[in-house]
C-alpha positions in Angstrom: 136.6 123.2 90.9 133.7 121.0 89.7 130.3 122.4 89.5 127.6 120.6 91.4 124.2 120.9 89.7 121.0 121.5 91.7 118.6 118.5 91.8 115.8 118.6 89.2 112.6 120.2 90.3 110.5 118.2 87.8 108.3 115.3 88.9 105.4 113.3 87.4 102.0 113.3 89.0 99.3 110.7 88.4 95.7 110.2 89.4 92.9 107.8 88.6 89.2 107.2 89.1 88.8 103.6 90.3 85.7 102.4 92.2 85.8 100.4 95.4 85.8 96.7 94.7 83.6 94.0 96.3 86.1 93.1 99.0 89.1 94.7 100.7 91.4 92.1 99.1 90.1 93.0 95.6 90.5 96.7 96.3 94.1 96.1 97.4 94.7 94.1 94.2 93.3 96.9 92.1 95.4 99.4 94.0 98.5 97.3 93.4 97.6 97.1 89.7 97.2 100.8 89.4 100.4 101.5 91.3 102.4 99.2 89.1 101.0 100.8 86.0 101.8 104.3 87.4 105.4 103.1 88.1 105.6 101.8 84.5 104.5 105.3 83.5 107.3 106.8 85.6 104.9 108.5 88.1 106.3 109.8 91.4 102.9 110.4 93.0 99.6 108.6 92.7 96.3 109.8 94.2 93.2 107.6 94.6 89.7 108.7 95.6 88.0 109.5 98.9 86.8 106.4 100.8 88.4 104.1 98.2 88.9 101.5 101.0 85.6 101.0 102.8 83.5 102.6 100.1 81.5 105.7 99.7 77.8 104.7 100.5 76.3 107.0 97.8 72.5 106.9 98.0 72.3 105.1 101.4 70.3 106.5 104.2 71.0 103.7 106.8 67.3 103.7 107.6 67.4 107.1 109.3 65.1 110.1 109.5 64.6 112.7 112.1 63.2 111.0 115.1 63.6 107.4 113.9 66.0 104.7 112.9 65.1 101.3 111.4 66.5 97.8 112.4 67.5 97.3 108.7 69.4 100.6 108.7 71.3 99.6 111.8 72.3 96.3 110.3 73.4 98.1 107.1 75.7 100.3 109.3 77.0 97.1 111.0 78.1 95.8 107.6 79.6 99.1 106.6 81.5 99.3 109.9 83.0 95.8 109.4 84.1 96.8 105.9 86.0 99.8 107.1 89.8 99.4 107.6 91.6 99.2 110.9 95.0 100.9 110.7 95.8 100.2 114.3 95.2 103.8 115.4 93.3 105.1 118.5 90.5 107.7 118.6 92.7 110.3 120.3 91.8 113.7 121.6 89.1 115.3 119.4 89.5 112.4 116.9 93.1 113.2 116.3 94.3 109.6 116.6 97.8 108.9 117.8 99.4 111.3 115.4 103.2 110.9 115.4 103.1 108.0 117.8 100.9 106.2 115.3 103.2 107.0 112.5 106.2 105.7 114.4 104.3 102.6 115.6 104.8 103.5 119.2 101.2 103.1 120.4 101.9 99.6 121.7 103.7 101.2 124.6 100.7 103.2 125.8 99.7 100.6 128.3 103.2 99.5 129.2 103.3 96.2 127.5 102.2 94.0 124.6 98.8 93.1 126.1 95.4 94.6 125.9 93.6 95.2 129.2 90.3 95.6 127.3 89.7 99.3 128.3 90.4 101.0 125.0 89.1 98.7 122.2 92.5 97.1 121.6 94.6 100.3 122.0 97.2 98.2 123.8 97.8 95.7 121.1 101.3 94.8 120.1 103.0 96.3 117.0 101.1 94.1 114.7 98.0 96.1 115.5 95.3 96.8 112.9 94.0 94.5 110.2 97.1 94.5 108.0 95.8 97.1 105.5 98.5 99.5 106.5 101.3 97.0 105.9 99.8 96.0 102.5 99.6 99.5 101.2 103.1 100.2 102.5 104.4 97.1 100.7 102.8 98.3 97.4 104.4 101.7 97.7 107.8 100.2 98.6 107.7 97.7 95.7 106.6 100.1 93.0 108.5 103.2 94.2 105.4 105.3 93.9 104.3 107.7 96.7 100.6 106.9 97.2 97.9 109.1 98.7 94.7 107.2 99.1 91.3 107.8 100.8 89.8 105.3 103.1 87.1 104.7 105.8 89.0 104.1 109.0 87.6 102.2 112.0 88.8 103.4 115.4 87.1 102.5 118.7 83.4 102.5 118.0 83.5 105.2 115.3 84.3 105.6 111.6 86.4 108.4 110.1 86.8 109.4 106.5 90.6 109.5 106.2 93.5 109.9 103.8 97.0 108.4 104.2 100.4 109.6 102.8 102.5 106.5 101.9 106.2 107.0 101.2 108.0 104.3 99.3 110.9 104.5 101.7 109.3 105.4 105.1 105.8 103.9 104.8 102.9 105.9 106.1 104.3 109.3 107.2 100.9 110.9 108.0 97.2 110.5 108.1 94.3 112.9 107.7 90.9 112.6 109.3 88.1 114.6 107.7 87.2 117.4 110.1 83.8 118.1 108.7 81.8 115.3 107.0 79.2 116.7 104.6 75.5 116.5 105.1 74.3 113.0 106.0 77.9 111.8 106.0 77.9 113.1 109.6 75.5 110.2 110.5 78.2 107.6 109.8 81.5 109.5 110.0 82.8 111.1 113.1 84.7 114.4 113.0 88.4 114.3 112.8 90.7 116.7 114.6 92.2 119.8 112.8 95.5 118.6 114.3 95.6 116.1 111.4 95.8 118.9 108.9 99.6 118.8 109.4 101.5 118.8 106.1 104.3 116.2 105.5 107.4 116.3 103.5 109.3 113.8 101.3 112.3 113.9 99.0 112.1 112.9 95.3 115.5 112.6 93.6 117.0 115.2 96.0 114.0 117.6 95.7 112.0 118.4 98.8 108.2 118.1 98.3 105.7 119.5 100.9 102.2 118.0 100.6 98.8 117.9 102.3 95.3 116.9 101.6 91.8 118.4 101.9 89.0 115.8 101.6 86.0 116.5 99.4 84.0 119.5 100.7 86.7 120.5 103.1 87.9 122.3 100.0 84.9 124.6 100.4 86.2 125.7 103.8 88.4 128.8 103.1 90.1 128.7 106.5 91.0 125.0 106.1 92.5 125.8 102.8 94.4 128.6 104.4 95.8 126.3 107.0 97.4 124.2 104.3 98.7 127.2 102.3 100.3 128.5 105.6 102.4 125.4 105.8 104.0 126.2 102.4 102.8 123.1 100.5 103.6 122.7 96.8 101.4 119.6 96.3 97.7 119.8 97.3 95.7 116.6 97.1 91.9 116.6 97.0 90.4 113.1 97.1 86.6 113.6 96.7 83.2 112.1 96.0 81.9 115.2 94.1 81.5 114.4 90.4 79.7 117.6 89.4 81.0 120.0 86.7 81.5 122.6 89.4 84.3 120.7 91.1 87.0 121.5 88.5 86.6 125.3 88.8 87.2 124.9 92.6 90.4 122.9 91.9 91.5 125.7 89.6 90.8 128.3 92.2 92.8 126.3 94.8 95.8 126.1 92.4 95.8 129.8 91.8 95.0 130.7 95.4 97.7 128.5 97.0 100.2 128.7 94.1 100.5 124.9 94.3 99.8 121.9 92.1 96.4 120.4 92.8 95.7 116.7 92.2 92.1 115.5 92.5 90.6 112.0 92.4 87.0 110.8 92.3 85.5 107.4 91.8 84.0 106.4 88.5 81.3 104.0 89.8 79.1 102.0 87.5 75.5 101.4 88.3 75.1 97.9 89.8 78.9 97.5 90.1 81.1 95.8 87.6 79.1 92.6 87.0 79.2 91.5 83.4 80.9 93.1 80.4 80.4 96.9 80.0 80.7 98.9 76.8 83.6 101.4 76.9 83.4 104.8 75.3 85.6 105.1 72.2 88.3 107.6 73.2 92.1 108.1 73.4 94.4 110.1 75.7 97.0 112.6 74.6 100.4 112.7 76.1 99.2 115.5 78.4 96.5 113.2 79.8 93.5 114.8 78.0 90.8 112.4 77.0 89.5 112.9 73.4 86.2 111.3 72.6 86.2 109.7 69.2 83.2 109.0 66.9 81.9 105.5 67.2 81.4 103.9 63.9 78.4 101.6 63.3 79.0 98.4 61.4 75.9 97.0 59.8 77.5 93.8 58.7 80.0 91.5 60.4 83.5 92.1 59.0 85.7 89.2 57.9 88.7 88.4 59.9 90.0 85.1 58.4 92.1 84.3 55.4 91.1 86.3 52.3 89.9 89.2 54.3 91.4 92.5 53.1 93.2 94.4 55.8 91.4 97.5 56.8 93.1 100.8 56.2 94.1 102.8 59.3 92.8 106.4 59.4 95.6 109.0 59.8 94.6 112.1 61.8 96.0 114.8 64.0 94.4 117.0 66.7 94.8 120.8 66.8 95.1 122.8 70.0 91.3 123.0 70.3 90.9 119.3 70.2 89.5 119.2 66.7 90.4 116.1 64.7 91.8 116.6 61.2 91.7 113.6 59.0 94.7 113.3 56.6 94.7 111.8 53.2 96.7 108.6 52.7 96.9 105.6 50.3 94.3 102.9 50.9 97.0 100.2 51.1 98.9 102.0 53.8 100.3 99.4 56.1 101.6 101.6 58.8 100.2 104.7 60.5 101.9 108.0 59.7 101.9 110.9 62.1 101.7 114.4 60.7 103.5 117.1 62.6 105.0 114.5 64.9 106.8 117.1 67.0 103.4 118.4 68.2 102.3 116.9 71.5 98.7 117.2 70.3 99.2 114.9 67.3 97.7 111.4 67.4 97.0 108.4 65.2 93.7 106.6 65.5 93.8 102.9 64.6 90.5 101.3 63.9 91.0 97.6 64.6 88.3 95.3 63.2 88.5 92.7 65.9 88.2 95.3 68.6 85.3 97.0 66.9 83.5 93.6 66.5 84.1 92.9 70.2 82.7 96.3 71.1 79.5 95.5 69.1 79.0 92.3 71.0 79.6 94.1 74.3 76.9 96.7 73.4 74.5 93.9 72.5 75.1 92.2 75.8 74.9 95.1 78.2 74.0 98.3 76.4 75.7 101.6 77.3 77.2 101.7 80.7 75.4 103.8 83.3 77.3 105.5 86.1 76.3 106.7 89.5 79.5 108.7 89.7 81.4 109.7 86.5 84.8 110.4 88.0 86.3 113.6 86.9 89.9 113.3 88.3 92.2 116.1 87.3 95.6 117.8 87.8 95.9 121.6 87.9 98.8 124.0 87.9 99.7 126.8 90.3 98.3 129.2 87.6 94.9 127.4 87.4 95.7 125.6 84.2 94.2 122.2 83.7 97.2 119.9 83.0 95.3 116.6 82.8 91.7 115.6 82.9 89.0 115.8 83.8 88.9 112.0 83.5 85.2 111.1 82.9 83.7 107.6 82.7 87.1 105.8 82.9 87.5 103.5 85.9 90.7 101.8 84.7 93.0 104.4 83.2 95.6 106.8 84.7 96.2 110.4 83.8 99.6 112.1 84.2 101.2 115.5 84.3 104.9 116.4 84.2 105.3 119.4 86.5 108.1 121.7 87.6 107.8 122.4 91.4 109.6 125.7 90.9 106.5 127.0 89.3 105.1 127.2 92.8 108.0 129.7 93.6 107.5 131.5 90.4 103.9 132.0 91.3 104.8 133.6 94.6 106.2 136.6 92.7 102.7 138.2 92.8 100.7 136.1 95.2 101.5 134.4 98.5 98.2 133.8 100.2 99.8 132.9 103.5 102.8 135.3 103.4 103.2 138.6 101.7 99.5 138.7 100.6 98.1 137.7 103.9 98.4 141.0 105.9 99.0 139.0 109.0 99.5 142.2 110.9 95.8 142.8 110.6 94.3 139.3 110.1 95.1 136.8 112.8 94.8 133.1 112.0 95.4 130.0 114.2 94.3 126.4 114.2 93.9 124.5 117.5 96.6 121.8 117.8 98.3 122.7 114.4 101.7 124.2 113.9 101.4 126.7 111.0 105.1 127.5 110.7 105.9 127.2 107.0 108.0 124.3 105.7 111.1 125.1 103.7 110.9 124.6 99.9 114.4 123.3 99.5 116.4 120.7 101.5 
């Protein structure tokens, strides 16, 4: 009798720190570029930041103070409202939207036909409802084979919602979150979403079932909201955010330990004044694990030759130890190829100092000076034991960080901690969420 092996429980997670582009079309193009790069890197999942579509209006007050609003601020909100995406959803009870009817594209039947009688802001539109953003993101996921989780500002009726969508390569958008509690002055521009949207979703990767959900930004500081996700037995916890403080990563590590799940976070790396003109990049490299290692920037007082007769520059051979310290190795001056010491070690690296690249970097510095950031990013991936597997990704708005993970680590972690099961004492502590089914999803198909 032939033995049928169990499906692999290993997947590859990816996250990045891109900033919203000037137009929705440009942001879609950037998303597609990142998704194709993630696919080339064999990623199964890719997370992108909170409000990636529509933009996070950091620093804006929309002309408001207690007791007064300005005409200029109202016009700024008008522009922000127009820039938000229309996914063809309705407001719904408590800001829940159409939930499963929206997922299945059944909202066109609400008014019994293809027309719109004008009562609900277009809620009776035909199946081509929305501005096409949903279809474009679904196309990108389908063509790349990458499961995409992305934050966006959603327009429904006369209100805006901070949302996140789950986009399966095979089934399209299989769920959508609306932030239940915007933070601080975000409440001025974003309506509250319904806790019913905290519903976890499931997909299958190479025969392996994956349960996933998202908490948006400071929702992660709401212990009961986190518990509502743990209760659904998720093994992937996504945290798109706008928080770029050093205190964010410890929270992600806490979530990983507490929920015995893998945590993927993404925050924008936004440059001051946008991306107009060339910007100097920090000299750094990434290890196979996705850790960024800042490298010393050499100064070149004189222009180096690059034409005929210029001697080739020797490449510096080096490795990194477990603590991230660089160890420079001795090598002949005329070495023509890099040599890797201890090549079996995943922490080993070769740094190549290319003269043309260095010269270009000098020119970039002279043109623009060091880049200034209004948000430095900080995207990361954390294990169910709180270990940082990749990141934090600082001051990098183009790269992608990865982590290869074994989903069975979530089960191994339940040996001593199941926050929603054996460790919950649900005989004494009663927990429920209005409109949300907290019955746990199965781990295996």
